[in-house]
N, CA, C and O atoms as a GROMACS GRO file, in nm:
protein
  512
    1UNK      N    1  -3.298 -12.938  -5.361
    1UNK     CA    2  -3.385 -13.030  -5.334
    1UNK      C    3  -3.503 -12.995  -5.260
    1UNK      O    4  -3.487 -12.901  -5.181
    2UNK      N    5  -3.607 -13.040  -5.264
    2UNK     CA    6  -3.743 -12.994  -5.205
    2UNK      C    7  -3.767 -13.086  -5.098
    2UNK      O    8  -3.756 -13.208  -5.113
    3UNK      N    9  -3.805 -13.018  -4.967
    3UNK     CA   10  -3.832 -13.098  -4.858
    3UNK      C   11  -3.976 -13.166  -4.874
    3UNK      O   12  -4.061 -13.111  -4.945
    4UNK      N   13  -3.999 -13.273  -4.814
    4UNK     CA   14  -4.142 -13.343  -4.830
    4UNK      C   15  -4.217 -13.270  -4.730
    4UNK      O   16  -4.165 -13.202  -4.642
    5UNK      N   17  -4.356 -13.292  -4.749
    5UNK     CA   18  -4.472 -13.251  -4.675
    5UNK      C   19  -4.436 -13.300  -4.525
    5UNK      O   20  -4.446 -13.220  -4.432
    6UNK      N   21  -4.402 -13.406  -4.508
    6UNK     CA   22  -4.373 -13.480  -4.377
    6UNK      C   23  -4.258 -13.392  -4.316
    6UNK      O   24  -4.275 -13.352  -4.201
    7UNK      N   25  -4.158 -13.364  -4.374
    7UNK     CA   26  -4.027 -13.297  -4.322
    7UNK      C   27  -4.087 -13.146  -4.286
    7UNK      O   28  -4.041 -13.084  -4.190
    8UNK      N   29  -4.182 -13.096  -4.362
    8UNK     CA   30  -4.218 -12.969  -4.313
    8UNK      C   31  -4.317 -12.966  -4.203
    8UNK      O   32  -4.313 -12.871  -4.126
    9UNK      N   33  -4.410 -13.063  -4.187
    9UNK     CA   34  -4.483 -13.089  -4.080
    9UNK      C   35  -4.400 -13.105  -3.952
    9UNK      O   36  -4.426 -13.047  -3.847
   10UNK      N   37  -4.299 -13.186  -3.969
   10UNK     CA   38  -4.216 -13.218  -3.838
   10UNK      C   39  -4.147 -13.096  -3.793
   10UNK      O   40  -4.128 -13.073  -3.673
   11UNK      N   41  -4.103 -13.008  -3.902
   11UNK     CA   42  -4.049 -12.883  -3.861
   11UNK      C   43  -4.123 -12.777  -3.812
   11UNK      O   44  -4.068 -12.688  -3.748
   12UNK      N   45  -4.248 -12.776  -3.836
   12UNK     CA   46  -4.342 -12.684  -3.774
   12UNK      C   47  -4.377 -12.725  -3.635
   12UNK      O   48  -4.400 -12.644  -3.545
   13UNK      N   49  -4.382 -12.854  -3.622
   13UNK     CA   50  -4.403 -12.912  -3.476
   13UNK      C   51  -4.286 -12.882  -3.383
   13UNK      O   52  -4.303 -12.843  -3.267
   14UNK      N   53  -4.184 -12.899  -3.432
   14UNK     CA   54  -4.047 -12.883  -3.349
   14UNK      C   55  -4.050 -12.715  -3.323
   14UNK      O   56  -4.014 -12.665  -3.217
   15UNK      N   57  -4.090 -12.652  -3.419
   15UNK     CA   58  -4.084 -12.502  -3.384
   15UNK      C   59  -4.199 -12.448  -3.294
   15UNK      O   60  -4.189 -12.354  -3.215
   16UNK      N   61  -4.301 -12.518  -3.317
   16UNK     CA   62  -4.406 -12.501  -3.194
   16UNK      C   63  -4.366 -12.528  -3.051
   16UNK      O   64  -4.394 -12.460  -2.952
   17UNK      N   65  -4.303 -12.627  -3.057
   17UNK     CA   66  -4.254 -12.663  -2.913
   17UNK      C   67  -4.151 -12.582  -2.863
   17UNK      O   68  -4.150 -12.553  -2.743
   18UNK      N   69  -4.054 -12.539  -2.949
   18UNK     CA   70  -3.953 -12.460  -2.916
   18UNK      C   71  -3.996 -12.304  -2.873
   18UNK      O   72  -3.938 -12.234  -2.790
   19UNK      N   73  -4.108 -12.272  -2.950
   19UNK     CA   74  -4.164 -12.140  -2.922
   19UNK      C   75  -4.258 -12.144  -2.800
   19UNK      O   76  -4.282 -12.040  -2.738
   20UNK      N   77  -4.307 -12.254  -2.768
   20UNK     CA   78  -4.368 -12.270  -2.636
   20UNK      C   79  -4.266 -12.263  -2.515
   20UNK      O   80  -4.296 -12.205  -2.411
   21UNK      N   81  -4.151 -12.319  -2.532
   21UNK     CA   82  -4.052 -12.303  -2.423
   21UNK      C   83  -3.994 -12.150  -2.421
   21UNK      O   84  -3.958 -12.103  -2.313
   22UNK      N   85  -3.986 -12.077  -2.530
   22UNK     CA   86  -3.960 -11.939  -2.544
   22UNK      C   87  -4.061 -11.865  -2.458
   22UNK      O   88  -4.023 -11.778  -2.380
   23UNK      N   89  -4.197 -11.900  -2.470
   23UNK     CA   90  -4.293 -11.846  -2.396
   23UNK      C   91  -4.266 -11.848  -2.238
   23UNK      O   92  -4.278 -11.753  -2.161
   24UNK      N   93  -4.228 -11.979  -2.208
   24UNK     CA   94  -4.210 -11.987  -2.063
   24UNK      C   95  -4.097 -11.911  -2.007
   24UNK      O   96  -4.107 -11.852  -1.900
   25UNK      N   97  -3.985 -11.912  -2.084
   25UNK     CA   98  -3.858 -11.831  -2.055
   25UNK      C   99  -3.918 -11.678  -2.024
   25UNK      O  100  -3.896 -11.622  -1.916
   26UNK      N  101  -3.986 -11.626  -2.120
   26UNK     CA  102  -4.026 -11.478  -2.125
   26UNK      C  103  -4.112 -11.456  -1.995
   26UNK      O  104  -4.099 -11.356  -1.924
   27UNK      N  105  -4.202 -11.559  -1.973
   27UNK     CA  106  -4.289 -11.542  -1.838
   27UNK      C  107  -4.219 -11.541  -1.724
   27UNK      O  108  -4.249 -11.465  -1.632
   28UNK      N  109  -4.119 -11.625  -1.715
   28UNK     CA  110  -4.011 -11.609  -1.603
   28UNK      C  111  -3.945 -11.484  -1.575
   28UNK      O  112  -3.903 -11.452  -1.464
   29UNK      N  113  -3.939 -11.414  -1.683
   29UNK     CA  114  -3.878 -11.276  -1.677
   29UNK      C  115  -3.984 -11.164  -1.684
   29UNK      O  116  -3.949 -11.048  -1.701
   30UNK      N  117  -4.118 -11.201  -1.669
   30UNK     CA  118  -4.221 -11.125  -1.660
   30UNK      C  119  -4.248 -11.036  -1.781
   30UNK      O  120  -4.302 -10.926  -1.767
   31UNK      N  121  -4.212 -11.083  -1.896
   31UNK     CA  122  -4.229 -11.021  -2.021
   31UNK      C  123  -4.351 -11.070  -2.083
   31UNK      O  124  -4.349 -11.163  -2.164
   32UNK      N  125  -4.465 -11.006  -2.044
   32UNK     CA  126  -4.603 -11.067  -2.061
   32UNK      C  127  -4.647 -11.054  -2.198
   32UNK      O  128  -4.712 -11.146  -2.246
   33UNK      N  129  -4.617 -10.940  -2.277
   33UNK     CA  130  -4.659 -10.893  -2.397
   33UNK      C  131  -4.576 -11.001  -2.500
   33UNK      O  132  -4.633 -11.052  -2.596
   34UNK      N  133  -4.453 -11.026  -2.471
   34UNK     CA  134  -4.377 -11.130  -2.570
   34UNK      C  135  -4.416 -11.267  -2.536
   34UNK      O  136  -4.418 -11.354  -2.623
   35UNK      N  137  -4.445 -11.291  -2.417
   35UNK     CA  138  -4.492 -11.438  -2.370
   35UNK      C  139  -4.622 -11.461  -2.443
   35UNK      O  140  -4.635 -11.569  -2.501
   36UNK      N  141  -4.728 -11.366  -2.447
   36UNK     CA  142  -4.854 -11.408  -2.520
   36UNK      C  143  -4.824 -11.428  -2.667
   36UNK      O  144  -4.878 -11.520  -2.728
   37UNK      N  145  -4.736 -11.342  -2.729
   37UNK     CA  146  -4.692 -11.345  -2.853
   37UNK      C  147  -4.641 -11.490  -2.892
   37UNK      O  148  -4.677 -11.548  -2.995
   38UNK      N  149  -4.553 -11.542  -2.800
   38UNK     CA  150  -4.481 -11.671  -2.830
   38UNK      C  151  -4.584 -11.781  -2.802
   38UNK      O  152  -4.567 -11.886  -2.864
   39UNK      N  153  -4.684 -11.772  -2.722
   39UNK     CA  154  -4.788 -11.848  -2.693
   39UNK      C  155  -4.871 -11.864  -2.820
   39UNK      O  156  -4.911 -11.974  -2.857
   40UNK      N  157  -4.898 -11.744  -2.890
   40UNK     CA  158  -4.979 -11.747  -3.007
   40UNK      C  159  -4.913 -11.826  -3.119
   40UNK      O  160  -4.970 -11.910  -3.189
   41UNK      N  161  -4.780 -11.785  -3.125
   41UNK     CA  162  -4.697 -11.846  -3.237
   41UNK      C  163  -4.687 -11.998  -3.208
   41UNK      O  164  -4.688 -12.077  -3.303
   42UNK      N  165  -4.678 -12.033  -3.099
   42UNK     CA  166  -4.668 -12.196  -3.060
   42UNK      C  167  -4.796 -12.243  -3.119
   42UNK      O  168  -4.792 -12.316  -3.219
   43UNK      N  169  -4.901 -12.208  -3.069
   43UNK     CA  170  -5.020 -12.263  -3.135
   43UNK      C  171  -5.029 -12.243  -3.292
   43UNK      O  172  -5.068 -12.336  -3.362
   44UNK      N  173  -4.995 -12.130  -3.343
   44UNK     CA  174  -4.996 -12.107  -3.486
   44UNK      C  175  -4.905 -12.216  -3.555
   44UNK      O  176  -4.955 -12.284  -3.645
   45UNK      N  177  -4.796 -12.232  -3.522
   45UNK     CA  178  -4.705 -12.340  -3.596
   45UNK      C  179  -4.755 -12.463  -3.572
   45UNK      O  180  -4.737 -12.543  -3.663
   46UNK      N  181  -4.812 -12.501  -3.478
   46UNK     CA  182  -4.868 -12.640  -3.454
   46UNK      C  183  -4.999 -12.661  -3.555
   46UNK      O  184  -5.021 -12.767  -3.614
   47UNK      N  185  -5.071 -12.558  -3.562
   47UNK     CA  186  -5.192 -12.554  -3.650
   47UNK      C  187  -5.160 -12.556  -3.785
   47UNK      O  188  -5.224 -12.629  -3.861
   48UNK      N  189  -5.062 -12.482  -3.829
   48UNK     CA  190  -5.013 -12.488  -3.966
   48UNK      C  191  -4.970 -12.637  -3.998
   48UNK      O  192  -5.004 -12.691  -4.103
   49UNK      N  193  -4.899 -12.695  -3.912
   49UNK     CA  194  -4.863 -12.835  -3.940
   49UNK      C  195  -4.996 -12.923  -3.962
   49UNK      O  196  -5.008 -13.011  -4.048
   50UNK      N  197  -5.079 -12.889  -3.886
   50UNK     CA  198  -5.200 -12.967  -3.884
   50UNK      C  199  -5.281 -12.940  -4.030
   50UNK      O  200  -5.324 -13.031  -4.101
   51UNK      N  201  -5.290 -12.804  -4.059
   51UNK     CA  202  -5.363 -12.772  -4.188
   51UNK      C  203  -5.267 -12.842  -4.302
   51UNK      O  204  -5.324 -12.910  -4.387
   52UNK      N  205  -5.132 -12.828  -4.306
   52UNK     CA  206  -5.055 -12.897  -4.407
   52UNK      C  207  -5.097 -13.045  -4.419
   52UNK      O  208  -5.113 -13.097  -4.530
   53UNK      N  209  -5.114 -13.107  -4.309
   53UNK     CA  210  -5.151 -13.257  -4.333
   53UNK      C  211  -5.270 -13.283  -4.414
   53UNK      O  212  -5.280 -13.390  -4.475
   54UNK      N  213  -5.363 -13.190  -4.419
   54UNK     CA  214  -5.484 -13.196  -4.493
   54UNK      C  215  -5.466 -13.116  -4.635
   54UNK      O  216  -5.563 -13.100  -4.709
   55UNK      N  217  -5.343 -13.070  -4.668
   55UNK     CA  218  -5.323 -13.006  -4.786
   55UNK      C  219  -5.387 -12.870  -4.800
   55UNK      O  220  -5.419 -12.826  -4.911
   56UNK      N  221  -5.405 -12.801  -4.686
   56UNK     CA  222  -5.452 -12.664  -4.672
   56UNK      C  223  -5.342 -12.574  -4.646
   56UNK      O  224  -5.268 -12.585  -4.548
   57UNK      N  225  -5.332 -12.475  -4.742
   57UNK     CA  226  -5.214 -12.393  -4.737
   57UNK      C  227  -5.259 -12.236  -4.740
   57UNK      O  228  -5.237 -12.163  -4.837
   58UNK      N  229  -5.327 -12.194  -4.620
   58UNK     CA  230  -5.352 -12.047  -4.616
   58UNK      C  231  -5.232 -11.975  -4.608
   58UNK      O  232  -5.126 -12.018  -4.563
   59UNK      N  233  -5.256 -11.846  -4.661
   59UNK     CA  234  -5.139 -11.747  -4.662
   59UNK      C  235  -5.139 -11.633  -4.579
   59UNK      O  236  -5.053 -11.545  -4.587
   60UNK      N  237  -5.252 -11.632  -4.484
   60UNK     CA  238  -5.251 -11.538  -4.388
   60UNK      C  239  -5.291 -11.578  -4.246
   60UNK      O  240  -5.361 -11.680  -4.240
   61UNK      N  241  -5.265 -11.527  -4.149
   61UNK     CA  242  -5.309 -11.555  -4.014
   61UNK      C  243  -5.458 -11.579  -4.015
   61UNK      O  244  -5.494 -11.691  -3.978
   62UNK      N  245  -5.545 -11.495  -4.049
   62UNK     CA  246  -5.685 -11.508  -4.067
   62UNK      C  247  -5.710 -11.640  -4.141
   62UNK      O  248  -5.786 -11.723  -4.092
   63UNK      N  249  -5.647 -11.660  -4.255
   63UNK     CA  250  -5.678 -11.792  -4.330
   63UNK      C  251  -5.639 -11.902  -4.248
   63UNK      O  252  -5.708 -12.003  -4.265
   64UNK      N  253  -5.545 -11.910  -4.163
   64UNK     CA  254  -5.509 -12.027  -4.079
   64UNK      C  255  -5.618 -12.051  -3.972
   64UNK      O  256  -5.652 -12.164  -3.941
   65UNK      N  257  -5.670 -11.940  -3.917
   65UNK     CA  258  -5.769 -11.931  -3.810
   65UNK      C  259  -5.892 -11.986  -3.886
   65UNK      O  260  -5.955 -12.070  -3.822
   66UNK      N  261  -5.940 -11.957  -4.005
   66UNK     CA  262  -6.060 -11.980  -4.056
   66UNK      C  263  -6.051 -12.131  -4.086
   66UNK      O  264  -6.134 -12.211  -4.042
   67UNK      N  265  -5.955 -12.163  -4.158
   67UNK     CA  266  -5.935 -12.320  -4.196
   67UNK      C  267  -5.933 -12.421  -4.077
   67UNK      O  268  -5.973 -12.537  -4.085
   68UNK      N  269  -5.881 -12.363  -3.969
   68UNK     CA  270  -5.862 -12.434  -3.851
   68UNK      C  271  -5.993 -12.460  -3.800
   68UNK      O  272  -6.024 -12.576  -3.774
   69UNK      N  273  -6.082 -12.358  -3.779
   69UNK     CA  274  -6.210 -12.373  -3.734
   69UNK      C  275  -6.307 -12.456  -3.814
   69UNK      O  276  -6.385 -12.538  -3.765
   70UNK      N  277  -6.294 -12.422  -3.957
   70UNK     CA  278  -6.374 -12.487  -4.045
   70UNK      C  279  -6.346 -12.641  -4.069
   70UNK      O  280  -6.440 -12.718  -4.087
   71UNK      N  281  -6.216 -12.683  -4.069
   71UNK     CA  282  -6.188 -12.818  -4.085
   71UNK      C  283  -6.153 -12.901  -3.956
   71UNK      O  284  -6.142 -13.024  -3.963
   72UNK      N  285  -6.135 -12.829  -3.837
   72UNK     CA  286  -6.099 -12.905  -3.718
   72UNK      C  287  -6.180 -12.890  -3.606
   72UNK      O  288  -6.211 -12.987  -3.537
   73UNK      N  289  -6.218 -12.771  -3.578
   73UNK     CA  290  -6.318 -12.723  -3.461
   73UNK      C  291  -6.457 -12.760  -3.489
   73UNK      O  292  -6.517 -12.837  -3.414
   74UNK      N  293  -6.512 -12.708  -3.594
   74UNK     CA  294  -6.657 -12.732  -3.634
   74UNK      C  295  -6.692 -12.886  -3.627
   74UNK      O  296  -6.798 -12.919  -3.574
   75UNK      N  297  -6.611 -12.974  -3.675
   75UNK     CA  298  -6.644 -13.109  -3.688
   75UNK      C  299  -6.593 -13.190  -3.558
   75UNK      O  300  -6.605 -13.313  -3.558
   76UNK      N  301  -6.540 -13.128  -3.455
   76UNK     CA  302  -6.512 -13.176  -3.335
   76UNK      C  303  -6.372 -13.259  -3.320
   76UNK      O  304  -6.351 -13.326  -3.220
   77UNK      N  305  -6.278 -13.250  -3.426
   77UNK     CA  306  -6.160 -13.301  -3.424
   77UNK      C  307  -6.073 -13.230  -3.310
   77UNK      O  308  -6.011 -13.299  -3.229
   78UNK      N  309  -6.071 -13.104  -3.306
   78UNK     CA  310  -6.029 -13.025  -3.197
   78UNK      C  311  -6.141 -12.950  -3.106
   78UNK      O  312  -6.231 -12.887  -3.162
   79UNK      N  313  -6.134 -12.959  -2.976
   79UNK     CA  314  -6.242 -12.924  -2.897
   79UNK      C  315  -6.268 -12.771  -2.913
   79UNK      O  316  -6.177 -12.689  -2.930
   80UNK      N  317  -6.387 -12.743  -2.907
   80UNK     CA  318  -6.436 -12.585  -2.901
   80UNK      C  319  -6.355 -12.507  -2.797
   80UNK      O  320  -6.331 -12.387  -2.814
   81UNK      N  321  -6.319 -12.566  -2.701
   81UNK     CA  322  -6.258 -12.493  -2.588
   81UNK      C  323  -6.096 -12.466  -2.624
   81UNK      O  324  -6.042 -12.366  -2.576
   82UNK      N  325  -6.029 -12.548  -2.700
   82UNK     CA  326  -5.912 -12.519  -2.757
   82UNK      C  327  -5.929 -12.416  -2.888
   82UNK      O  328  -5.850 -12.327  -2.920
   83UNK      N  329  -6.020 -12.442  -2.937
   83UNK     CA  330  -6.045 -12.340  -3.056
   83UNK      C  331  -6.058 -12.193  -3.008
   83UNK      O  332  -6.009 -12.094  -3.063
   84UNK      N  333  -6.136 -12.195  -2.888
   84UNK     CA  334  -6.152 -12.050  -2.827
   84UNK      C  335  -6.022 -12.002  -2.778
   84UNK      O  336  -5.991 -11.884  -2.794
   85UNK      N  337  -5.944 -12.084  -2.718
   85UNK     CA  338  -5.799 -12.042  -2.672
   85UNK      C  339  -5.725 -11.984  -2.797
   85UNK      O  340  -5.672 -11.873  -2.785
   86UNK      N  341  -5.717 -12.042  -2.900
   86UNK     CA  342  -5.661 -12.007  -3.020
   86UNK      C  343  -5.718 -11.872  -3.064
   86UNK      O  344  -5.640 -11.778  -3.084
   87UNK      N  345  -5.840 -11.859  -3.079
   87UNK     CA  346  -5.906 -11.733  -3.120
   87UNK      C  347  -5.891 -11.613  -3.033
   87UNK      O  348  -5.901 -11.501  -3.083
   88UNK      N  349  -5.865 -11.631  -2.894
   88UNK     CA  350  -5.833 -11.532  -2.801
   88UNK      C  351  -5.674 -11.498  -2.822
   88UNK      O  352  -5.639 -11.381  -2.836
   89UNK      N  353  -5.599 -11.584  -2.824
   89UNK     CA  354  -5.456 -11.563  -2.858
   89UNK      C  355  -5.431 -11.489  -2.986
   89UNK      O  356  -5.347 -11.400  -2.997
   90UNK      N  357  -5.506 -11.530  -3.077
   90UNK     CA  358  -5.514 -11.461  -3.207
   90UNK      C  359  -5.525 -11.307  -3.186
   90UNK      O  360  -5.443 -11.226  -3.231
   91UNK      N  361  -5.633 -11.276  -3.114
   91UNK     CA  362  -5.672 -11.129  -3.074
   91UNK      C  363  -5.565 -11.064  -2.986
   91UNK      O  364  -5.514 -10.955  -3.012
   92UNK      N  365  -5.536 -11.135  -2.886
   92UNK     CA  366  -5.433 -11.061  -2.793
   92UNK      C  367  -5.310 -11.055  -2.856
   92UNK      O  368  -5.248 -10.952  -2.832
   93UNK      N  369  -5.249 -11.145  -2.939
   93UNK     CA  370  -5.131 -11.135  -3.006
   93UNK      C  371  -5.129 -11.008  -3.086
   93UNK      O  372  -5.036 -10.928  -3.075
   94UNK      N  373  -5.218 -10.992  -3.157
   94UNK     CA  374  -5.232 -10.862  -3.237
   94UNK      C  375  -5.240 -10.729  -3.144
   94UNK      O  376  -5.180 -10.627  -3.177
   95UNK      N  377  -5.309 -10.735  -3.040
   95UNK     CA  378  -5.328 -10.624  -2.958
   95UNK      C  379  -5.193 -10.597  -2.868
   95UNK      O  380  -5.153 -10.484  -2.842
   96UNK      N  381  -5.129 -10.716  -2.825
   96UNK     CA  382  -4.994 -10.697  -2.771
   96UNK      C  383  -4.887 -10.646  -2.845
   96UNK      O  384  -4.799 -10.576  -2.794
   97UNK      N  385  -4.891 -10.682  -2.980
   97UNK     CA  386  -4.794 -10.637  -3.074
   97UNK      C  387  -4.814 -10.498  -3.122
   97UNK      O  388  -4.716 -10.427  -3.139
   98UNK      N  389  -4.942 -10.451  -3.148
   98UNK     CA  390  -4.970 -10.333  -3.214
   98UNK      C  391  -5.036 -10.216  -3.136
   98UNK      O  392  -5.031 -10.098  -3.173
   99UNK      N  393  -5.099 -10.260  -3.024
   99UNK     CA  394  -5.182 -10.142  -2.954
   99UNK      C  395  -5.084 -10.062  -2.886
   99UNK      O  396  -4.986 -10.118  -2.837
  100UNK      N  397  -5.100  -9.921  -2.875
  100UNK     CA  398  -5.013  -9.850  -2.789
  100UNK      C  399  -5.060  -9.851  -2.650
  100UNK      O  400  -5.178  -9.878  -2.626
  101UNK      N  401  -4.982  -9.825  -2.562
  101UNK     CA  402  -5.002  -9.795  -2.408
  101UNK      C  403  -5.089  -9.931  -2.352
  101UNK      O  404  -5.178  -9.917  -2.268
  102UNK      N  405  -5.056 -10.056  -2.406
  102UNK     CA  406  -5.125 -10.174  -2.353
  102UNK      C  407  -5.015 -10.277  -2.314
  102UNK      O  408  -4.918 -10.300  -2.386
  103UNK      N  409  -5.037 -10.334  -2.199
  103UNK     CA  410  -4.940 -10.428  -2.148
  103UNK      C  411  -5.033 -10.542  -2.080
  103UNK      O  412  -5.126 -10.522  -2.002
  104UNK      N  413  -4.993 -10.652  -2.122
  104UNK     CA  414  -5.066 -10.777  -2.046
  104UNK      C  415  -4.992 -10.780  -1.901
  104UNK      O  416  -4.884 -10.730  -1.872
  105UNK      N  417  -5.082 -10.852  -1.819
  105UNK     CA  418  -5.031 -10.881  -1.694
  105UNK      C  419  -5.043 -11.024  -1.657
  105UNK      O  420  -5.121 -11.098  -1.716
  106UNK      N  421  -4.966 -11.065  -1.558
  106UNK     CA  422  -4.933 -11.210  -1.531
  106UNK      C  423  -5.072 -11.290  -1.509
  106UNK      O  424  -5.079 -11.408  -1.543
  107UNK      N  425  -5.169 -11.231  -1.459
  107UNK     CA  426  -5.295 -11.310  -1.428
  107UNK      C  427  -5.367 -11.328  -1.570
  107UNK      O  428  -5.455 -11.414  -1.576
  108UNK      N  429  -5.338 -11.254  -1.681
  108UNK     CA  430  -5.410 -11.268  -1.807
  108UNK      C  431  -5.322 -11.384  -1.879
  108UNK      O  432  -5.381 -11.476  -1.936
  109UNK      N  433  -5.205 -11.380  -1.876
  109UNK     CA  434  -5.110 -11.474  -1.938
  109UNK      C  435  -5.095 -11.607  -1.898
  109UNK      O  436  -5.105 -11.698  -1.980
  110UNK      N  437  -5.070 -11.628  -1.771
  110UNK     CA  438  -5.037 -11.753  -1.710
  110UNK      C  439  -5.122 -11.860  -1.738
  110UNK      O  440  -5.078 -11.971  -1.769
  111UNK      N  441  -5.275 -11.828  -1.726
  111UNK     CA  442  -5.369 -11.935  -1.752
  111UNK      C  443  -5.369 -11.998  -1.893
  111UNK      O  444  -5.423 -12.108  -1.904
  112UNK      N  445  -5.316 -11.944  -1.994
  112UNK     CA  446  -5.299 -11.990  -2.135
  112UNK      C  447  -5.185 -12.088  -2.152
  112UNK      O  448  -5.185 -12.155  -2.254
  113UNK      N  449  -5.088 -12.104  -2.064
  113UNK     CA  450  -4.990 -12.199  -2.085
  113UNK      C  451  -5.050 -12.354  -2.087
  113UNK      O  452  -5.021 -12.433  -2.177
  114UNK      N  453  -5.129 -12.384  -1.987
  114UNK     CA  454  -5.184 -12.518  -1.986
  114UNK      C  455  -5.268 -12.555  -2.117
  114UNK      O  456  -5.248 -12.661  -2.177
  115UNK      N  457  -5.356 -12.469  -2.153
  115UNK     CA  458  -5.439 -12.498  -2.278
  115UNK      C  459  -5.339 -12.511  -2.399
  115UNK      O  460  -5.342 -12.606  -2.478
  116UNK      N  461  -5.260 -12.417  -2.406
  116UNK     CA  462  -5.161 -12.414  -2.547
  116UNK      C  463  -5.092 -12.549  -2.530
  116UNK      O  464  -5.104 -12.628  -2.623
  117UNK      N  465  -5.028 -12.583  -2.433
  117UNK     CA  466  -4.963 -12.701  -2.419
  117UNK      C  467  -5.046 -12.833  -2.456
  117UNK      O  468  -4.998 -12.929  -2.515
  118UNK      N  469  -5.166 -12.824  -2.418
  118UNK     CA  470  -5.272 -12.929  -2.455
  118UNK      C  471  -5.302 -12.929  -2.582
  118UNK      O  472  -5.315 -13.038  -2.638
  119UNK      N  473  -5.318 -12.803  -2.657
  119UNK     CA  474  -5.340 -12.806  -2.803
  119UNK      C  475  -5.225 -12.864  -2.874
  119UNK      O  476  -5.244 -12.953  -2.957
  120UNK      N  477  -5.096 -12.816  -2.845
  120UNK     CA  478  -4.982 -12.873  -2.911
  120UNK      C  479  -4.990 -13.041  -2.888
  120UNK      O  480  -4.968 -13.113  -2.985
  121UNK      N  481  -5.014 -13.086  -2.789
  121UNK     CA  482  -5.008 -13.236  -2.769
  121UNK      C  483  -5.128 -13.299  -2.847
  121UNK      O  484  -5.113 -13.402  -2.912
  122UNK      N  485  -5.242 -13.237  -2.838
  122UNK     CA  486  -5.346 -13.290  -2.915
  122UNK      C  487  -5.312 -13.291  -3.071
  122UNK      O  488  -5.347 -13.385  -3.142
  123UNK      N  489  -5.246 -13.185  -3.118
  123UNK     CA  490  -5.227 -13.183  -3.266
  123UNK      C  491  -5.114 -13.303  -3.297
  123UNK      O  492  -5.126 -13.383  -3.389
  124UNK      N  493  -5.009 -13.301  -3.210
  124UNK     CA  494  -4.909 -13.397  -3.234
  124UNK      C  495  -4.978 -13.545  -3.238
  124UNK      O  496  -4.949 -13.625  -3.327
  125UNK      N  497  -5.066 -13.574  -3.142
  125UNK     CA  498  -5.137 -13.702  -3.142
  125UNK      C  499  -5.227 -13.726  -3.277
  125UNK      O  500  -5.233 -13.836  -3.331
  126UNK      N  501  -5.291 -13.617  -3.322
  126UNK     CA  502  -5.359 -13.627  -3.445
  126UNK      C  503  -5.259 -13.665  -3.562
  126UNK      O  504  -5.284 -13.748  -3.650
  127UNK      N  505  -5.164 -13.604  -3.552
  127UNK     CA  506  -5.064 -13.610  -3.673
  127UNK      C  507  -4.975 -13.744  -3.666
  127UNK      O  508  -4.905 -13.776  -3.762
  128UNK      N  509  -4.980 -13.817  -3.557
  128UNK     CA  510  -4.920 -13.943  -3.554
  128UNK      C  511  -4.971 -14.054  -3.628
  128UNK      O  512  -4.915 -14.164  -3.622
   0.00000   0.00000   0.00000
């Protein structure tokens, strides 16, 4: 039996919130690269739920980013500030996961918790 679009949106929002909590746990353990990764994925899961609500089905991370900006940031549904946060996380997640001899530090990571939480709440409100 196939799940409905609404079920998938709900699942992705739940996953976004759980992943945000994972980022907090990792930050308490001072695991900054992993924490930035989880912050990115929390935003990513939430944004994919938002895109799905408009029948947008990008198949790559870059596609998610472009669709998000085209359909939600450029027209003011999501603020440019939150769009910039996602864009930075997109870059940093890649750097943290794949760059050699690179480690994030607390002062780079901690300021992202509040705006990511705001992005998740904003998307949940839009989807209500």
